[in-house]
C-alpha positions in Angstrom: 107.2 67.5 -88.5 104.5 65.3 -87.0 101.1 65.7 -88.4 98.2 66.5 -86.3 95.7 64.1 -85.6 92.7 63.7 -87.1 89.8 62.0 -86.3 88.4 59.0 -88.4 86.4 60.2 -91.6 83.2 58.6 -90.4 83.4 59.7 -87.0 84.3 63.0 -88.4 81.0 63.4 -90.7 78.8 61.5 -88.1 79.9 64.3 -84.8 78.5 67.6 -86.3 75.3 65.7 -86.8 75.6 63.4 -83.0 76.0 66.5 -81.3 73.1 68.6 -82.9 70.6 65.8 -82.3 71.5 65.8 -78.4 70.9 69.7 -78.2 67.8 69.1 -79.9 66.3 66.2 -78.0 67.4 67.8 -74.9 65.8 71.4 -76.0 62.4 69.1 -77.3 62.5 67.4 -73.4 62.4 71.0 -71.9 59.2 72.0 -73.6 56.8 69.7 -72.4 53.9 70.7 -70.1 54.3 67.9 -68.2 56.6 65.3 -67.5 56.6 61.5 -68.4 57.0 58.4 -66.1 60.2 57.9 -65.3 60.6 54.4 -67.0 59.4 56.1 -70.5 62.5 58.1 -69.9 64.4 54.8 -68.4 64.0 53.4 -71.8 64.5 56.1 -74.6 68.6 55.7 -72.8 68.8 52.1 -73.4 67.8 52.9 -76.5 70.0 55.5 -76.9 72.8 52.7 -75.5 71.5 50.3 -78.3 71.5 52.6 -81.3 75.0 53.4 -80.3 76.3 49.3 -80.3 74.6 49.6 -83.5 76.3 52.4 -85.3 79.4 50.7 -84.0 79.1 48.1 -86.8 80.9 49.0 -89.5 79.8 46.6 -92.0 76.1 49.0 -92.2 75.6 51.3 -94.9 77.5 54.7 -93.7 73.6 56.8 -94.3 72.1 53.8 -92.2 75.3 54.4 -89.4 74.7 58.2 -89.4 70.6 57.7 -88.6 71.6 55.0 -85.8 73.9 58.0 -84.4 72.3 61.3 -84.6 68.8 59.1 -82.9 71.3 57.8 -80.0 71.9 61.2 -79.3 68.9 62.8 -79.3 67.0 59.9 -77.4 69.9 59.9 -75.0 69.5 63.6 -74.8 65.7 63.5 -74.5 66.0 60.7 -71.6 68.4 62.0 -69.3 67.1 65.3 -69.2 63.4 64.1 -68.4 65.5 61.5 -65.9 67.6 64.9 -64.3 64.0 66.5 -64.1 61.6 63.6 -62.6 65.1 63.2 -59.9 64.5 66.5 -58.9 61.1 66.8 -58.6 61.2 64.1 -55.9 62.2 66.6 -53.6 59.6 69.4 -54.5 58.0 71.0 -51.2 54.9 68.6 -50.5 52.1 70.8 -51.1 50.3 70.0 -47.5 53.3 71.8 -46.1 52.8 75.1 -47.9 52.1 78.4 -45.5 52.7 76.0 -42.7 55.2 77.3 -40.1 58.0 74.1 -39.3 61.1 74.7 -37.1 64.3 74.3 -39.5 67.5 73.2 -38.8 70.4 73.9 -41.7 73.6 75.6 -42.5 73.7 79.0 -44.2 75.5 77.7 -47.6 75.9 81.2 -49.9 76.6 84.9 -49.6 73.2 86.2 -47.9 72.2 89.9 -49.1 71.4 92.5 -46.8 68.6 95.2 -48.3 66.7 97.7 -46.9 63.2 94.9 -46.3 65.5 92.5 -44.3 68.4 89.8 -44.9 67.8 86.9 -47.6 70.0 83.9 -47.7 70.2 79.8 -48.8 69.7 77.7 -46.0 70.7 73.7 -47.2 68.8 72.3 -44.6 69.2 69.2 -41.8 66.1 68.9 -40.4 63.2 69.9 -40.1 59.8 69.2 -37.9 56.1 70.2 -38.5 54.4 70.4 -35.0 57.0 68.4 -32.7 57.4 65.7 -36.0 60.5 65.0 -38.4 59.3 66.0 -42.3 61.0 66.1 -45.4 61.4 69.3 -46.9 63.0 70.2 -50.2 67.0 70.7 -48.8 67.7 73.7 -50.7 65.2 76.8 -49.3 65.6 80.8 -50.2 65.0 82.1 -46.9 63.6 85.9 -46.3 64.2 87.6 -42.6 62.2 90.6 -43.0 62.8 93.3 -40.5 64.8 96.8 -39.1 68.4 97.0 -38.9 68.2 95.3 -36.3 68.9 91.6 -37.5 71.1 90.3 -36.3 74.4 89.0 -38.6 74.2 86.1 -40.6 77.2 84.3 -41.9 77.6 81.9 -44.5 78.7 78.3 -43.3 76.7 79.6 -39.5 73.9 76.8 -38.0 71.1 78.1 -37.1 67.5 76.8 -35.6 64.3 78.8 -37.0 60.9 79.3 -37.2 60.4 79.5 -41.1 56.8 80.1 -43.3 57.2 77.8 -46.4 56.1 78.3 -49.8 56.3 77.0 -53.3 58.6 79.1 -55.4 56.0 81.3 -57.8 57.5 83.2 -60.6 55.2 85.9 -62.4 54.3 84.9 -66.2 55.0 88.0 -67.8 56.1 87.3 -71.8 59.7 87.9 -71.9 60.3 89.0 -68.7 62.4 87.3 -65.9 61.2 84.0 -65.0 62.0 84.0 -61.1 61.0 79.9 -60.8 62.9 79.0 -63.6 65.9 80.7 -61.7 65.7 79.1 -58.5 65.0 75.7 -60.2 68.5 76.2 -62.2 70.2 77.1 -58.6 68.3 73.6 -56.6 66.3 75.7 -54.7 62.4 74.2 -54.4 60.8 76.4 -52.1 60.8 79.6 -50.2 60.7 80.6 -46.7 60.4 84.0 -44.4 61.5 83.2 -41.0 58.1 84.0 -38.1 59.5 85.7 -35.3 57.0 86.8 -33.7 56.1 88.0 -30.0 54.5 84.1 -30.2 57.0 82.4 -32.4 60.8 81.8 -30.4 63.8 83.3 -31.7 65.8 82.1 -34.1 68.7 80.4 -32.8 72.2 80.6 -33.5 74.0 77.3 -33.0 77.3 77.6 -34.3 80.0 78.2 -37.0 80.4 75.3 -39.2 83.2 76.2 -41.5 81.1 74.5 -44.3 81.5 77.3 -46.7 84.6 79.0 -46.5 84.3 80.9 -49.9 81.1 82.5 -49.1 82.9 83.0 -45.7 85.8 84.9 -47.1 83.9 86.7 -49.6 81.1 87.8 -47.2 83.9 89.4 -44.8 85.6 91.2 -47.4 82.3 92.7 -49.2 81.8 93.7 -45.1 85.4 95.7 -44.9 84.8 96.9 -48.9 81.1 98.4 -46.8 82.7 99.4 -43.7 85.6 101.5 -45.4 83.7 103.1 -48.9 81.2 105.8 -47.7 79.3 106.2 -50.8 77.3 103.5 -50.9 76.9 103.4 -54.6 80.6 103.0 -54.9 80.8 100.8 -52.2 78.3 98.6 -54.0 80.4 98.6 -57.6 83.6 97.9 -55.5 82.3 94.7 -54.1 80.4 94.0 -57.4 84.2 93.9 -59.1 86.2 92.6 -56.0 83.7 89.5 -54.5 81.1 89.4 -57.6 78.0 90.1 -55.0 76.0 91.6 -58.4 72.7 92.5 -55.6 75.4 95.0 -54.4 74.7 97.4 -57.0 71.7 99.9 -56.6 69.2 98.8 -59.2 68.8 102.3 -60.4 72.7 101.9 -61.3 71.6 98.5 -62.9 69.5 100.5 -64.9 72.1 103.0 -66.2 74.2 100.3 -67.5 71.7 98.2 -68.9 70.4 101.4 -70.7 74.1 102.2 -71.8 75.4 99.0 -72.7 78.0 98.4 -69.9 76.2 96.2 -67.7 78.7 93.2 -68.6 81.8 95.3 -67.4 80.4 95.4 -63.8 80.0 91.4 -63.5 83.0 89.7 -63.2 83.4 87.6 -67.1 86.4 86.4 -69.1 87.3 90.0 -69.5 87.9 90.1 -66.1 89.3 86.4 -66.1 92.0 87.5 -68.8 93.0 90.0 -67.2 93.7 89.0 -64.1 95.6 86.1 -65.2 97.8 88.0 -67.8 98.8 89.9 -64.6 99.2 86.7 -62.1 101.2 85.2 -65.1 103.5 88.5 -65.3 104.1 88.8 -61.4 104.4 85.1 -60.6 107.0 84.9 -63.9 108.7 88.2 -62.5 109.5 86.2 -59.3 110.3 83.2 -60.7 113.0 84.7 -62.6 114.5 86.1 -59.4 115.0 82.3 -58.2 118.1 80.6 -60.8 117.4 76.7 -58.5 113.5 77.4 -59.8 114.7 78.3 -63.4 116.2 75.0 -63.6 113.6 73.0 -61.4 111.0 74.8 -64.6 111.4 77.2 -67.0 109.9 81.4 -65.7 107.2 80.9 -68.9 105.9 77.1 -67.7 106.0 78.5 -64.0 104.0 81.8 -65.3 101.4 80.0 -67.2 100.7 77.4 -64.5 100.5 80.3 -62.3 98.2 82.4 -63.9 95.9 79.3 -64.6 95.6 78.4 -61.1 95.3 82.2 -59.9 92.4 82.8 -62.2 90.6 79.8 -61.6 91.4 80.8 -57.5 90.1 84.3 -58.3 86.9 82.7 -60.7 86.2 81.0 -57.7 86.2 83.4 -55.1 84.0 85.6 -57.2 81.3 83.3 -56.9 82.0 81.0 -60.1 79.5 82.4 -61.9 78.8 81.2 -65.5 80.5 84.4 -67.3 83.2 83.5 -64.9 83.2 79.5 -66.0 83.6 80.5 -69.5 
């Protein structure tokens, strides 16, 4: 029997403290009320590289090497996180454009959501004009199109030109409540907008389908089929959430019940659903594979079942929206 591969003793002892230091460095940077200049974070990253070089010198005392490794990872986590935040803020909305009407052209990049107030969708901006002059705006924006049920159907992957009024993201400061601004930050969205479609504004124009968001478009088509085929709205929302991962299809009152009863995790695509799907896919692929002797000679059915289960489960996770619970 072969012995299991082991890490060198020095590296094994330094691995956990270094990883913990990287997490702590990242967490400390996230607590900054105001960002420093980009060159400061860059210097911290360079310092981390120098400390890594010192750690590589084996002639030094182990305690000194361990200190260099811990400081290197803490400095690296702090510096890289700060640089990323600085790069993200470079695309922030110009305060002079907040509350202004702009003509933007962009592609619907995510699954549009329709509710009682209208329509919401994510727009990947291609160009923007303010008073006819090309203007720089954040590359992604959450757009609301308010109105009655007569709003046109907006499909993922479509290119639209519309007049919108911009607004920087703002969230409520309720302690321990949902932080809308932080959620948009995580989504890479730095501005919200709503469509201006009054009698004095030009109507939005659909410029065509780009096929740039095929997964989102497929999810939208399946969700529409479910809503059209299932008469009960609550049941249709549950099925849409479990099939395509559209959590917004579930009524707010139902979510309150799910949270109160502790079953909210069962109606969101998570590791439990992905694992069950993988088992079923493995059984199906293995059963079909064993029907062919030629295929079994080329690859044993257990190996084919494993590969098929992993691939189909990954495809299902992508189709369900590739959320963090599904990724885990």
